[in-house]
DRENDREN-956952 format. One record per residue: residue number from 1; residue in one letter; z, x, y of N, C-alpha, C in turn. Coordinates in Angstrom, 3 decimals, padded with zeros to 6 digits. Layout:
% residues N
resi: NUM, resn: a, n.pz: Z, n.px: X, n.py: Y, ca.pz: Z, ca.px: X, ca.py: Y, c.pz: Z, c.px: X, c.py: Y;
...
END
This chain:
% residues 146
resi: 1, resn: m, n.pz: -001.108, n.px: -040.075, n.py: -046.620, ca.pz: -000.152, ca.px: -039.464, ca.py: -047.446, c.pz: 000.198, c.px: -038.164, c.py: -048.567;
resi: 2, resn: m, n.pz: -000.832, n.px: -037.772, n.py: -048.409, ca.pz: -000.608, ca.px: -035.929, ca.py: -048.817, c.pz: -000.350, c.px: -035.369, c.py: -047.841;
resi: 3, resn: l, n.pz: -000.560, n.px: -035.301, n.py: -046.331, ca.pz: 000.822, ca.px: -034.834, ca.py: -045.501, c.pz: 002.250, c.px: -035.238, c.py: -046.385;
resi: 4, resn: r, n.pz: 002.084, n.px: -036.980, n.py: -046.506, ca.pz: 003.919, ca.px: -037.024, ca.py: -046.390, c.pz: 004.475, c.px: -036.068, c.py: -047.284;
resi: 5, resn: r, n.pz: 003.644, n.px: -036.360, n.py: -048.457, ca.pz: 004.100, ca.px: -035.442, ca.py: -050.034, c.pz: 004.637, c.px: -033.807, c.py: -049.372;
resi: 6, resn: s, n.pz: 003.562, n.px: -033.110, n.py: -049.030, ca.pz: 003.573, ca.px: -031.463, ca.py: -048.093, c.pz: 004.446, c.px: -031.807, c.py: -047.187;
resi: 7, resn: a, n.pz: 004.845, n.px: -032.452, n.py: -046.439, ca.pz: 005.899, ca.px: -032.553, ca.py: -045.190, c.pz: 007.935, c.px: -032.591, c.py: -046.275;
resi: 8, resn: a, n.pz: 007.402, n.px: -033.074, n.py: -047.053, ca.pz: 008.759, ca.px: -033.179, ca.py: -048.339, c.pz: 009.140, c.px: -031.797, c.py: -048.577;
resi: 9, resn: l, n.pz: 008.251, n.px: -031.532, n.py: -049.053, ca.pz: 007.715, ca.px: -029.963, ca.py: -050.074, c.pz: 008.745, c.px: -029.411, c.py: -049.275;
resi: 10, resn: a, n.pz: 008.172, n.px: -029.186, n.py: -047.824, ca.pz: 008.735, ca.px: -028.030, ca.py: -046.900, c.pz: 009.636, c.px: -028.479, c.py: -046.126;
resi: 11, resn: g, n.pz: 009.903, n.px: -029.695, n.py: -046.105, ca.pz: 011.254, ca.px: -029.660, ca.py: -045.647, c.pz: 012.858, c.px: -029.533, c.py: -046.782;
resi: 12, resn: a, n.pz: 012.123, n.px: -029.842, n.py: -047.633, ca.pz: 012.937, ca.px: -029.728, ca.py: -048.710, c.pz: 012.924, c.px: -028.381, c.py: -048.879;
resi: 13, resn: i, n.pz: 012.272, n.px: -027.234, n.py: -048.178, ca.pz: 012.463, ca.px: -025.437, ca.py: -049.202, c.pz: 013.830, c.px: -025.358, c.py: -047.338;
resi: 14, resn: c, n.pz: 012.808, n.px: -025.343, n.py: -046.744, ca.pz: 014.113, ca.px: -025.136, ca.py: -045.565, c.pz: 014.875, c.px: -025.960, c.py: -045.564;
resi: 15, resn: a, n.pz: 015.525, n.px: -027.310, n.py: -046.081, ca.pz: 017.010, ca.px: -027.955, ca.py: -045.760, c.pz: 017.530, c.px: -026.540, c.py: -047.086;
resi: 16, resn: l, n.pz: 017.480, n.px: -026.762, n.py: -048.179, ca.pz: 017.317, ca.px: -025.071, ca.py: -049.391, c.pz: 017.710, c.px: -024.289, c.py: -048.112;
resi: 17, resn: l, n.pz: 017.106, n.px: -023.517, n.py: -048.402, ca.pz: 017.661, ca.px: -022.022, ca.py: -047.575, c.pz: 017.946, c.px: -022.235, c.py: -046.340;
resi: 18, resn: g, n.pz: 018.354, n.px: -023.142, n.py: -044.964, ca.pz: 018.768, ca.px: -023.342, ca.py: -044.211, c.pz: 018.008, c.px: -022.706, c.py: -042.797;
resi: 19, resn: a, n.pz: 017.321, n.px: -023.454, n.py: -042.483, ca.pz: 016.474, ca.px: -022.929, ca.py: -040.994, c.pz: 016.400, c.px: -021.653, c.py: -039.841;
resi: 20, resn: g, n.pz: 017.239, n.px: -021.506, n.py: -039.313, ca.pz: 017.515, ca.px: -020.336, ca.py: -038.394, c.pz: 017.750, c.px: -018.573, c.py: -038.974;
resi: 21, resn: p, n.pz: 018.845, n.px: -019.023, n.py: -040.326, ca.pz: 018.381, ca.px: -017.706, ca.py: -041.296, c.pz: 016.881, c.px: -017.172, c.py: -041.892;
resi: 22, resn: a, n.pz: 016.819, n.px: -018.345, n.py: -042.948, ca.pz: 015.663, ca.px: -018.135, ca.py: -043.780, c.pz: 014.712, c.px: -017.387, c.py: -042.377;
resi: 23, resn: y, n.pz: 014.535, n.px: -017.928, n.py: -041.804, ca.pz: 013.868, ca.px: -017.905, ca.py: -040.317, c.pz: 013.519, c.px: -016.792, c.py: -040.160;
resi: 24, resn: a, n.pz: 014.663, n.px: -016.194, n.py: -040.232, ca.pz: 014.668, ca.px: -014.944, ca.py: -039.357, c.pz: 014.845, c.px: -013.661, c.py: -040.312;
resi: 25, resn: q, n.pz: 014.980, n.px: -014.238, n.py: -041.830, ca.pz: 015.020, ca.px: -012.595, ca.py: -042.882, c.pz: 013.499, c.px: -012.800, c.py: -043.571;
resi: 26, resn: v, n.pz: 012.118, n.px: -013.675, n.py: -042.527, ca.pz: 010.683, ca.px: -013.630, ca.py: -042.817, c.pz: 010.155, c.px: -012.043, c.py: -042.557;
resi: 27, resn: e, n.pz: 009.404, n.px: -011.626, n.py: -043.543, ca.pz: 008.910, ca.px: -010.840, ca.py: -043.016, c.pz: 007.253, c.px: -010.350, c.py: -042.565;
resi: 28, resn: w, n.pz: 007.607, n.px: -009.981, n.py: -041.258, ca.pz: 006.798, ca.px: -011.029, ca.py: -040.323, c.pz: 005.900, c.px: -010.034, c.py: -040.204;
resi: 29, resn: g, n.pz: 005.619, n.px: -007.861, n.py: -040.185, ca.pz: 004.556, ca.px: -007.403, ca.py: -040.001, c.pz: 004.088, c.px: -007.444, c.py: -041.895;
resi: 30, resn: a, n.pz: 004.276, n.px: -008.164, n.py: -042.379, ca.pz: 004.293, ca.px: -007.787, ca.py: -043.988, c.pz: 003.385, c.px: -009.272, c.py: -044.143;
resi: 31, resn: a, n.pz: 003.647, n.px: -009.879, n.py: -043.363, ca.pz: 002.706, ca.px: -011.367, ca.py: -043.516, c.pz: 001.456, c.px: -011.267, c.py: -041.996;
resi: 32, resn: q, n.pz: 002.035, n.px: -010.584, n.py: -041.744, ca.pz: 000.141, ca.px: -010.657, ca.py: -040.507, c.pz: -000.473, c.px: -009.746, c.py: -041.009;
resi: 33, resn: s, n.pz: -000.532, n.px: -008.485, n.py: -041.896, ca.pz: -000.835, ca.px: -007.233, ca.py: -042.541, c.pz: -001.470, c.px: -007.930, c.py: -043.476;
resi: 34, resn: a, n.pz: -000.872, n.px: -008.979, n.py: -044.646, ca.pz: -001.181, ca.px: -009.561, ca.py: -045.565, c.pz: -002.427, c.px: -010.643, c.py: -044.850;
resi: 35, resn: f, n.pz: -002.201, n.px: -011.525, n.py: -044.027, ca.pz: -002.560, ca.px: -012.324, ca.py: -043.128, c.pz: -004.274, c.px: -012.125, c.py: -042.503;
resi: 36, resn: e, n.pz: -003.667, n.px: -010.951, n.py: -042.567, ca.pz: -004.800, ca.px: -009.484, ca.py: -041.927, c.pz: -006.238, c.px: -008.927, c.py: -042.864;
resi: 37, resn: d, n.pz: -005.210, n.px: -008.686, n.py: -044.015, ca.pz: -006.848, ca.px: -008.051, ca.py: -045.349, c.pz: -006.818, c.px: -009.877, c.py: -045.742;
resi: 38, resn: g, n.pz: -007.065, n.px: -010.363, n.py: -045.998, ca.pz: -007.069, ca.px: -011.446, ca.py: -046.317, c.pz: -007.908, c.px: -012.126, c.py: -045.145;
resi: 39, resn: l, n.pz: -008.272, n.px: -011.694, n.py: -044.123, ca.pz: -009.755, ca.px: -012.516, ca.py: -043.969, c.pz: -010.505, c.px: -011.561, c.py: -043.731;
resi: 40, resn: g, n.pz: -009.930, n.px: -010.681, n.py: -043.973, ca.pz: -011.035, ca.px: -009.226, ca.py: -043.956, c.pz: -010.792, c.px: -009.029, c.py: -045.014;
resi: 41, resn: s, n.pz: -011.253, n.px: -009.746, n.py: -046.359, ca.pz: -011.870, ca.px: -009.345, ca.py: -047.802, c.pz: -012.755, c.px: -009.733, c.py: -048.091;
resi: 42, resn: g, n.pz: -013.876, n.px: -010.267, n.py: -047.204, ca.pz: -015.095, ca.px: -010.756, ca.py: -047.263, c.pz: -015.148, c.px: -011.785, c.py: -048.844;
resi: 43, resn: v, n.pz: -013.509, n.px: -012.085, n.py: -048.907, ca.pz: -013.545, ca.px: -013.134, ca.py: -050.165, c.pz: -012.996, c.px: -014.362, c.py: -049.605;
resi: 44, resn: s, n.pz: -013.581, n.px: -015.941, n.py: -050.485, ca.pz: -013.163, ca.px: -017.437, ca.py: -049.209, c.pz: -013.601, c.px: -017.530, c.py: -050.515;
resi: 45, resn: a, n.pz: -013.285, n.px: -019.930, n.py: -050.682, ca.pz: -013.345, ca.px: -020.351, ca.py: -051.630, c.pz: -014.129, c.px: -020.568, c.py: -052.165;
resi: 46, resn: q, n.pz: -014.571, n.px: -020.751, n.py: -052.949, ca.pz: -016.050, ca.px: -020.756, ca.py: -054.084, c.pz: -015.889, c.px: -022.663, c.py: -054.125;
resi: 47, resn: t, n.pz: -014.788, n.px: -022.331, n.py: -056.001, ca.pz: -015.218, ca.px: -023.230, ca.py: -056.313, c.pz: -013.582, c.px: -024.488, c.py: -055.977;
resi: 48, resn: d, n.pz: -013.265, n.px: -026.185, n.py: -056.230, ca.pz: -012.671, ca.px: -026.770, ca.py: -056.407, c.pz: -011.659, c.px: -026.651, c.py: -056.665;
resi: 49, resn: g, n.pz: -010.898, n.px: -025.497, n.py: -057.553, ca.pz: -010.058, ca.px: -025.594, ca.py: -057.217, c.pz: -009.449, c.px: -024.364, c.py: -056.817;
resi: 50, resn: e, n.pz: -009.731, n.px: -023.386, n.py: -056.079, ca.pz: -009.456, ca.px: -022.205, ca.py: -054.815, c.pz: -009.398, c.px: -023.484, c.py: -053.680;
resi: 51, resn: y, n.pz: -010.726, n.px: -024.874, n.py: -052.947, ca.pz: -010.339, ca.px: -025.193, ca.py: -052.474, c.pz: -009.175, c.px: -026.572, c.py: -053.060;
resi: 52, resn: a, n.pz: -008.263, n.px: -026.312, n.py: -053.552, ca.pz: -007.130, ca.px: -027.381, ca.py: -053.822, c.pz: -006.259, c.px: -026.441, c.py: -053.370;
resi: 53, resn: l, n.pz: -006.478, n.px: -025.062, n.py: -053.505, ca.pz: -005.364, ca.px: -024.780, ca.py: -053.342, c.pz: -005.218, c.px: -024.130, c.py: -052.333;
resi: 54, resn: c, n.pz: -006.396, n.px: -023.268, n.py: -051.046, ca.pz: -006.439, ca.px: -023.858, ca.py: -050.200, c.pz: -005.193, c.px: -024.548, c.py: -049.147;
resi: 55, resn: a, n.pz: -005.414, n.px: -026.102, n.py: -049.403, ca.pz: -005.974, ca.px: -027.227, ca.py: -048.702, c.pz: -003.917, c.px: -027.337, c.py: -049.352;
resi: 56, resn: a, n.pz: -003.120, n.px: -026.465, n.py: -049.976, ca.pz: -002.485, ca.px: -026.922, ca.py: -050.374, c.pz: -001.726, c.px: -025.419, c.py: -049.691;
resi: 57, resn: f, n.pz: -001.963, n.px: -024.601, n.py: -049.636, ca.pz: -001.542, ca.px: -023.739, ca.py: -049.053, c.pz: -001.156, c.px: -023.549, c.py: -047.188;
resi: 58, resn: w, n.pz: -001.912, n.px: -024.018, n.py: -046.441, ca.pz: -002.310, ca.px: -024.443, ca.py: -045.109, c.pz: -001.181, c.px: -025.978, c.py: -045.091;
resi: 59, resn: s, n.pz: -001.237, n.px: -026.611, n.py: -046.428, ca.pz: -000.177, ca.px: -027.950, ca.py: -045.838, c.pz: 000.917, c.px: -027.362, c.py: -045.510;
resi: 60, resn: v, n.pz: 001.434, n.px: -026.807, n.py: -046.676, ca.pz: 003.165, ca.px: -026.148, ca.py: -046.876, c.pz: 002.701, c.px: -025.261, c.py: -045.623;
resi: 61, resn: w, n.pz: 002.521, n.px: -024.503, n.py: -045.623, ca.pz: 002.505, ca.px: -023.278, ca.py: -044.184, c.pz: 002.911, c.px: -025.023, c.py: -042.908;
resi: 62, resn: t, n.pz: 001.852, n.px: -025.661, n.py: -042.653, ca.pz: 001.529, ca.px: -026.360, ca.py: -041.165, c.pz: 002.762, c.px: -026.901, c.py: -041.268;
resi: 63, resn: d, n.pz: 002.745, n.px: -027.180, n.py: -042.568, ca.pz: 005.176, ca.px: -028.395, ca.py: -042.618, c.pz: 005.981, c.px: -027.689, c.py: -042.472;
resi: 64, resn: a, n.pz: 005.480, n.px: -026.749, n.py: -043.044, ca.pz: 006.807, ca.px: -025.954, ca.py: -042.977, c.pz: 007.224, c.px: -025.418, c.py: -041.626;
resi: 65, resn: l, n.pz: 005.996, n.px: -025.681, n.py: -041.030, ca.pz: 005.655, ca.px: -025.159, ca.py: -039.433, c.pz: 005.723, c.px: -026.075, c.py: -038.151;
resi: 66, resn: q, n.pz: 005.780, n.px: -027.556, n.py: -038.682, ca.pz: 005.531, ca.px: -028.621, ca.py: -037.817, c.pz: 007.046, c.px: -029.182, c.py: -038.198;
resi: 67, resn: a, n.pz: 007.702, n.px: -029.692, n.py: -038.837, ca.pz: 008.768, ca.px: -030.396, ca.py: -039.923, c.pz: 009.352, c.px: -029.159, c.py: -040.258;
resi: 68, resn: g, n.pz: 009.741, n.px: -028.424, n.py: -040.214, ca.pz: 011.770, ca.px: -027.348, ca.py: -040.145, c.pz: 011.532, c.px: -026.273, c.py: -039.571;
resi: 69, resn: g, n.pz: 010.818, n.px: -026.943, n.py: -038.871, ca.pz: 011.081, ca.px: -025.660, ca.py: -037.507, c.pz: 010.547, c.px: -024.873, c.py: -037.364;
resi: 70, resn: l, n.pz: 009.727, n.px: -023.799, n.py: -037.940, ca.pz: 009.234, ca.px: -022.944, ca.py: -038.289, c.pz: 008.847, c.px: -021.923, c.py: -037.223;
resi: 71, resn: a, n.pz: 008.038, n.px: -022.740, n.py: -036.615, ca.pz: 007.061, ca.px: -022.589, ca.py: -035.234, c.pz: 007.852, c.px: -022.007, c.py: -034.045;
resi: 72, resn: s, n.pz: 008.660, n.px: -022.165, n.py: -033.766, ca.pz: 009.985, ca.px: -021.678, ca.py: -032.890, c.pz: 010.413, c.px: -019.761, c.py: -033.580;
resi: 73, resn: a, n.pz: 010.075, n.px: -020.354, n.py: -034.297, ca.pz: 010.881, ca.px: -019.061, ca.py: -034.877, c.pz: 009.196, c.px: -017.245, c.py: -035.736;
resi: 74, resn: l, n.pz: 008.143, n.px: -018.024, n.py: -034.352, ca.pz: 007.195, ca.px: -017.001, ca.py: -035.438, c.pz: 006.403, c.px: -016.000, c.py: -034.466;
resi: 75, resn: p, n.pz: 006.993, n.px: -015.241, n.py: -034.371, ca.pz: 006.354, ca.px: -014.276, ca.py: -033.229, c.pz: 005.230, c.px: -014.616, c.py: -032.887;
resi: 76, resn: e, n.pz: 005.680, n.px: -014.080, n.py: -031.286, ca.pz: 004.194, ca.px: -013.377, ca.py: -030.653, c.pz: 002.774, c.px: -013.127, c.py: -031.209;
resi: 77, resn: s, n.pz: 003.602, n.px: -012.171, n.py: -031.848, ca.pz: 002.424, ca.px: -011.264, ca.py: -032.164, c.pz: 001.819, c.px: -011.410, c.py: -033.143;
resi: 78, resn: m, n.pz: 002.412, n.px: -012.939, n.py: -033.811, ca.pz: 001.092, ca.px: -013.265, ca.py: -034.960, c.pz: 000.087, c.px: -013.580, c.py: -034.548;
resi: 79, resn: d, n.pz: -000.924, n.px: -014.268, n.py: -035.796, ca.pz: -002.255, ca.px: -015.028, ca.py: -035.157, c.pz: -002.109, c.px: -015.948, c.py: -034.995;
resi: 80, resn: d, n.pz: -003.074, n.px: -016.207, n.py: -033.971, ca.pz: -002.879, ca.px: -017.239, ca.py: -033.465, c.pz: -003.319, c.px: -018.163, c.py: -034.945;
resi: 81, resn: r, n.pz: -003.777, n.px: -017.798, n.py: -035.029, ca.pz: -004.326, ca.px: -018.341, ca.py: -036.380, c.pz: -003.451, c.px: -019.986, c.py: -037.076;
resi: 82, resn: l, n.pz: -002.306, n.px: -018.831, n.py: -037.531, ca.pz: -001.023, ca.px: -019.364, ca.py: -037.664, c.pz: -000.004, c.px: -020.393, c.py: -036.996;
resi: 83, resn: a, n.pz: -000.749, n.px: -020.536, n.py: -036.059, ca.pz: 000.333, ca.px: -021.240, ca.py: -035.024, c.pz: -000.209, c.px: -022.457, c.py: -035.951;
resi: 84, resn: s, n.pz: 000.627, n.px: -023.470, n.py: -035.131, ca.pz: 000.754, ca.px: -025.019, ca.py: -035.694, c.pz: -000.419, c.px: -025.563, c.py: -035.250;
resi: 85, resn: a, n.pz: -001.110, n.px: -025.597, n.py: -034.011, ca.pz: -001.885, ca.px: -026.260, ca.py: -033.342, c.pz: -003.134, c.px: -026.122, c.py: -034.512;
resi: 86, resn: a, n.pz: -004.195, n.px: -024.689, n.py: -034.207, ca.pz: -004.808, ca.px: -024.354, ca.py: -035.535, c.pz: -003.882, c.px: -024.714, c.py: -037.010;
resi: 87, resn: a, n.pz: -003.562, n.px: -024.397, n.py: -037.677, ca.pz: -003.242, ca.px: -024.284, ca.py: -038.680, c.pz: -003.127, c.px: -025.477, c.py: -038.864;
resi: 88, resn: g, n.pz: -002.694, n.px: -026.706, n.py: -037.758, ca.pz: -002.478, ca.px: -027.787, ca.py: -038.266, c.pz: -004.282, c.px: -028.613, c.py: -038.182;
resi: 89, resn: t, n.pz: -005.138, n.px: -028.311, n.py: -037.368, ca.pz: -006.263, ca.px: -028.808, ca.py: -037.211, c.pz: -007.414, c.px: -027.621, c.py: -038.684;
resi: 90, resn: l, n.pz: -006.818, n.px: -027.043, n.py: -039.227, ca.pz: -007.372, ca.px: -026.054, ca.py: -040.527, c.pz: -006.631, c.px: -026.706, c.py: -041.289;
resi: 91, resn: t, n.pz: -005.616, n.px: -027.343, n.py: -041.724, ca.pz: -004.890, ca.px: -027.958, ca.py: -042.657, c.pz: -005.940, c.px: -029.392, c.py: -043.207;
resi: 92, resn: l, n.pz: -006.792, n.px: -030.352, n.py: -041.706, ca.pz: -006.131, ca.px: -031.690, ca.py: -041.628, c.pz: -008.066, c.px: -031.544, c.py: -042.330;
resi: 93, resn: d, n.pz: -009.165, n.px: -030.195, n.py: -041.901, ca.pz: -010.242, ca.px: -030.023, ca.py: -042.689, c.pz: -009.838, c.px: -029.870, c.py: -044.105;
resi: 94, resn: w, n.pz: -008.983, n.px: -028.984, n.py: -044.644, ca.pz: -008.754, ca.px: -028.447, ca.py: -046.026, c.pz: -009.067, c.px: -030.135, c.py: -046.767;
resi: 95, resn: l, n.pz: -008.069, n.px: -030.620, n.py: -046.212, ca.pz: -007.707, ca.px: -032.149, ca.py: -046.814, c.pz: -008.543, c.px: -033.233, c.py: -046.548;
resi: 96, resn: a, n.pz: -009.560, n.px: -033.033, n.py: -046.356, ca.pz: -010.851, ca.px: -033.425, ca.py: -045.585, c.pz: -012.132, c.px: -033.545, c.py: -046.979;
resi: 97, resn: i, n.pz: -011.654, n.px: -031.771, n.py: -047.037, ca.pz: -012.754, ca.px: -031.488, ca.py: -048.784, c.pz: -012.137, c.px: -032.208, c.py: -050.220;
resi: 98, resn: v, n.pz: -010.905, n.px: -031.262, n.py: -050.085, ca.pz: -009.541, ca.px: -032.543, ca.py: -050.355, c.pz: -010.154, c.px: -034.011, c.py: -050.987;
resi: 99, resn: e, n.pz: -010.492, n.px: -034.616, n.py: -050.608, ca.pz: -010.177, ca.px: -036.041, ca.py: -049.982, c.pz: -011.938, c.px: -036.667, c.py: -050.972;
resi: 100, resn: a, n.pz: -012.163, n.px: -035.590, n.py: -050.272, ca.pz: -014.180, ca.px: -035.967, ca.py: -050.130, c.pz: -014.943, c.px: -035.870, c.py: -052.292;
resi: 101, resn: r, n.pz: -013.846, n.px: -034.461, n.py: -051.693, ca.pz: -014.179, ca.px: -033.838, ca.py: -053.519, c.pz: -013.458, c.px: -034.332, c.py: -054.443;
resi: 102, resn: q, n.pz: -011.936, n.px: -035.793, n.py: -054.236, ca.pz: -011.588, ca.px: -036.256, ca.py: -055.013, c.pz: -010.850, c.px: -034.660, c.py: -056.040;
resi: 103, resn: l, n.pz: -010.049, n.px: -033.971, n.py: -055.179, ca.pz: -009.569, ca.px: -032.802, ca.py: -055.916, c.pz: -007.427, c.px: -032.911, c.py: -055.521;
resi: 104, resn: e, n.pz: -007.355, n.px: -034.703, n.py: -055.687, ca.pz: -005.758, ca.px: -034.628, ca.py: -055.730, c.pz: -004.630, c.px: -033.905, c.py: -056.382;
resi: 105, resn: p, n.pz: -005.302, n.px: -034.673, n.py: -057.947, ca.pz: -004.552, ca.px: -034.071, ca.py: -058.907, c.pz: -004.160, c.px: -032.519, c.py: -058.444;
resi: 106, resn: a, n.pz: -005.275, n.px: -031.694, n.py: -058.657, ca.pz: -005.060, ca.px: -030.628, ca.py: -058.384, c.pz: -004.906, c.px: -029.554, c.py: -057.401;
resi: 107, resn: f, n.pz: -004.317, n.px: -030.554, n.py: -056.220, ca.pz: -003.838, ca.px: -030.280, ca.py: -054.927, c.pz: -002.174, c.px: -030.213, c.py: -055.022;
resi: 108, resn: t, n.pz: -002.118, n.px: -031.696, n.py: -055.526, ca.pz: -000.605, ca.px: -031.713, ca.py: -056.050, c.pz: -000.183, c.px: -030.278, c.py: -056.863;
resi: 109, resn: t, n.pz: -000.886, n.px: -030.021, n.py: -057.614, ca.pz: -000.420, ca.px: -029.178, ca.py: -058.540, c.pz: -000.251, c.px: -027.884, c.py: -057.399;
resi: 110, resn: e, n.pz: -001.263, n.px: -027.689, n.py: -057.088, ca.pz: -001.404, ca.px: -026.541, ca.py: -056.386, c.pz: -000.051, c.px: -026.698, c.py: -054.883;
resi: 111, resn: m, n.pz: 000.304, n.px: -027.167, n.py: -054.499, ca.pz: 000.880, ca.px: -027.855, ca.py: -054.130, c.pz: 002.898, c.px: -027.361, c.py: -054.120;
resi: 112, resn: e, n.pz: 003.167, n.px: -027.313, n.py: -055.905, ca.pz: 003.545, ca.px: -027.368, ca.py: -055.995, c.pz: 003.855, c.px: -026.134, c.py: -055.524;
resi: 113, resn: s, n.pz: 003.017, n.px: -024.664, n.py: -056.747, ca.pz: 002.971, ca.px: -023.663, ca.py: -056.262, c.pz: 002.832, c.px: -022.730, c.py: -055.141;
resi: 114, resn: a, n.pz: 002.460, n.px: -023.634, n.py: -054.202, ca.pz: 002.819, ca.px: -022.921, ca.py: -052.764, c.pz: 003.931, c.px: -023.346, c.py: -052.203;
resi: 115, resn: g, n.pz: 004.451, n.px: -024.248, n.py: -052.692, ca.pz: 005.642, ca.px: -024.566, ca.py: -051.666, c.pz: 006.760, c.px: -023.937, c.py: -052.268;
resi: 116, resn: g, n.pz: 006.309, n.px: -023.231, n.py: -054.118, ca.pz: 007.577, ca.px: -022.069, ca.py: -054.989, c.pz: 007.444, c.px: -021.187, c.py: -053.708;
resi: 117, resn: v, n.pz: 006.509, n.px: -020.335, n.py: -053.255, ca.pz: 005.689, ca.px: -019.003, ca.py: -053.288, c.pz: 006.709, c.px: -019.287, c.py: -051.244;
resi: 118, resn: l, n.pz: 006.511, n.px: -020.163, n.py: -051.080, ca.pz: 007.115, ca.px: -020.091, ca.py: -050.138, c.pz: 008.294, c.px: -020.349, c.py: -049.519;
resi: 119, resn: g, n.pz: 009.869, n.px: -021.290, n.py: -050.182, ca.pz: 010.430, ca.px: -020.362, ca.py: -050.434, c.pz: 010.831, c.px: -019.402, c.py: -051.185;
resi: 120, resn: k, n.pz: 009.570, n.px: -018.349, n.py: -051.592, ca.pz: 010.077, ca.px: -017.039, ca.py: -052.219, c.pz: 010.132, c.px: -016.371, c.py: -050.780;
resi: 121, resn: v, n.pz: 008.346, n.px: -017.038, n.py: -049.379, ca.pz: 009.164, ca.px: -015.645, ca.py: -048.644, c.pz: 009.937, c.px: -015.974, c.py: -047.341;
resi: 122, resn: l, n.pz: 010.962, n.px: -017.137, n.py: -048.057, ca.pz: 012.254, ca.px: -017.264, ca.py: -046.789, c.pz: 013.136, c.px: -016.835, c.py: -047.604;
resi: 123, resn: a, n.pz: 013.316, n.px: -016.341, n.py: -048.766, ca.pz: 014.393, ca.px: -015.841, ca.py: -048.672, c.pz: 013.470, c.px: -014.637, c.py: -049.662;
resi: 124, resn: k, n.pz: 013.018, n.px: -013.596, n.py: -048.764, ca.pz: 012.439, ca.px: -011.989, ca.py: -047.791, c.pz: 011.851, c.px: -011.356, c.py: -049.112;
resi: 125, resn: d, n.pz: 011.332, n.px: -012.465, n.py: -049.855, ca.pz: 010.632, ca.px: -011.844, ca.py: -051.461, c.pz: 008.867, c.px: -011.408, c.py: -050.844;
resi: 126, resn: l, n.pz: 008.780, n.px: -010.343, n.py: -050.338, ca.pz: 007.998, ca.px: -008.490, ca.py: -049.867, c.pz: 006.355, c.px: -009.234, c.py: -050.624;
resi: 127, resn: s, n.pz: 006.641, n.px: -009.341, n.py: -052.199, ca.pz: 005.458, ca.px: -009.704, ca.py: -052.829, c.pz: 005.123, c.px: -011.120, c.py: -052.899;
resi: 128, resn: a, n.pz: 005.845, n.px: -012.054, n.py: -052.621, ca.pz: 005.460, ca.px: -013.737, ca.py: -052.386, c.pz: 004.887, c.px: -013.405, c.py: -051.043;
resi: 129, resn: t, n.pz: 005.471, n.px: -012.683, n.py: -049.693, ca.pz: 004.938, ca.px: -012.567, ca.py: -048.275, c.pz: 003.105, c.px: -012.609, c.py: -048.117;
resi: 130, resn: i, n.pz: 003.523, n.px: -011.387, n.py: -049.037, ca.pz: 002.284, ca.px: -010.813, ca.py: -048.951, c.pz: 000.990, c.px: -011.943, c.py: -049.439;
resi: 131, resn: d, n.pz: 001.589, n.px: -012.576, n.py: -051.117, ca.pz: 001.197, ca.px: -013.134, ca.py: -051.232, c.pz: 000.553, c.px: -014.026, c.py: -050.630;
resi: 132, resn: f, n.pz: 001.248, n.px: -015.132, n.py: -050.051, ca.pz: 001.091, ca.px: -016.240, ca.py: -049.055, c.pz: 000.315, c.px: -016.151, c.py: -048.565;
resi: 133, resn: f, n.pz: 000.980, n.px: -014.685, n.py: -047.785, ca.pz: -000.128, ca.px: -015.094, ca.py: -046.080, c.pz: -001.798, c.px: -014.063, c.py: -046.386;
resi: 134, resn: e, n.pz: -001.632, n.px: -013.627, n.py: -047.152, ca.pz: -002.867, ca.px: -012.945, ca.py: -048.031, c.pz: -004.325, c.px: -014.602, c.py: -048.089;
resi: 135, resn: v, n.pz: -003.775, n.px: -015.171, n.py: -049.215, ca.pz: -003.765, ca.px: -017.457, ca.py: -049.358, c.pz: -004.453, c.px: -017.651, c.py: -047.778;
resi: 136, resn: l, n.pz: -004.129, n.px: -018.301, n.py: -046.853, ca.pz: -003.639, ca.px: -018.308, ca.py: -045.629, c.pz: -004.799, c.px: -017.746, c.py: -044.738;
resi: 137, resn: g, n.pz: -005.272, n.px: -016.684, n.py: -045.269, ca.pz: -005.697, ca.px: -015.439, ca.py: -044.586, c.pz: -007.467, c.px: -016.675, c.py: -044.947;
resi: 138, resn: v, n.pz: -007.294, n.px: -015.829, n.py: -046.233, ca.pz: -008.589, ca.px: -016.210, ca.py: -047.070, c.pz: -009.373, c.px: -017.500, c.py: -046.613;
resi: 139, resn: c, n.pz: -008.133, n.px: -018.760, n.py: -047.058, ca.pz: -008.717, ca.px: -019.744, ca.py: -046.949, c.pz: -009.083, c.px: -019.937, c.py: -045.681;
resi: 140, resn: v, n.pz: -008.663, n.px: -019.194, n.py: -043.932, ca.pz: -009.275, ca.px: -019.682, ca.py: -043.022, c.pz: -011.120, c.px: -020.205, c.py: -043.089;
resi: 141, resn: k, n.pz: -011.547, n.px: -019.644, n.py: -043.643, ca.pz: -012.738, ca.px: -020.276, ca.py: -044.219, c.pz: -013.072, c.px: -021.126, c.py: -045.112;
resi: 142, resn: l, n.pz: -013.376, n.px: -021.916, n.py: -043.630, ca.pz: -013.898, ca.px: -022.970, ca.py: -044.467, c.pz: -015.754, c.px: -023.156, c.py: -045.668;
resi: 143, resn: p, n.pz: -016.161, n.px: -023.872, n.py: -046.325, ca.pz: -017.040, ca.px: -023.693, ca.py: -047.617, c.pz: -018.185, c.px: -024.561, c.py: -046.457;
resi: 144, resn: e, n.pz: -019.592, n.px: -023.860, n.py: -046.340, ca.pz: -020.461, ca.px: -024.309, ca.py: -046.052, c.pz: -020.220, c.px: -025.869, c.py: -046.057;
resi: 145, resn: a, n.pz: -021.711, n.px: -026.541, n.py: -044.976, ca.pz: -021.344, ca.px: -028.052, ca.py: -046.257, c.pz: -022.550, c.px: -028.776, c.py: -046.459;
resi: 146, resn: e, n.pz: -022.427, n.px: -028.740, n.py: -047.320, ca.pz: -023.448, ca.px: -029.215, ca.py: -049.173, c.pz: -024.553, c.px: -029.892, c.py: -048.220;
END
């Protein structure tokens, strides 16, 4: 059910901006650098709020790749973890955490935020691009099993 909500949100963003032109405007070099910065930061999600945020950002990204057709515009130079298969797996892992910890209300709130940031990314907002992809980089690391 949560994935449907995110697909609708990502689809709405893609439809609003127009898939082809919006994807061409993404600052892919900045996105890759920000993703790498997040990966190398040593920071990881530690709280329920951060878990919901990670699940939301990965959900929005994965749904934009799949439902919005962004996957075909993703440059080959981008980190493989940003591609559909790996992103989908990571999204499902984060969603399992959200469900197990009963974080659906926080997840829903974070989905709205993540969707808004992705909309800015597609509109070539450099600051939003850095923020969005840095969060994805930080959120590659899942929390240790309790």
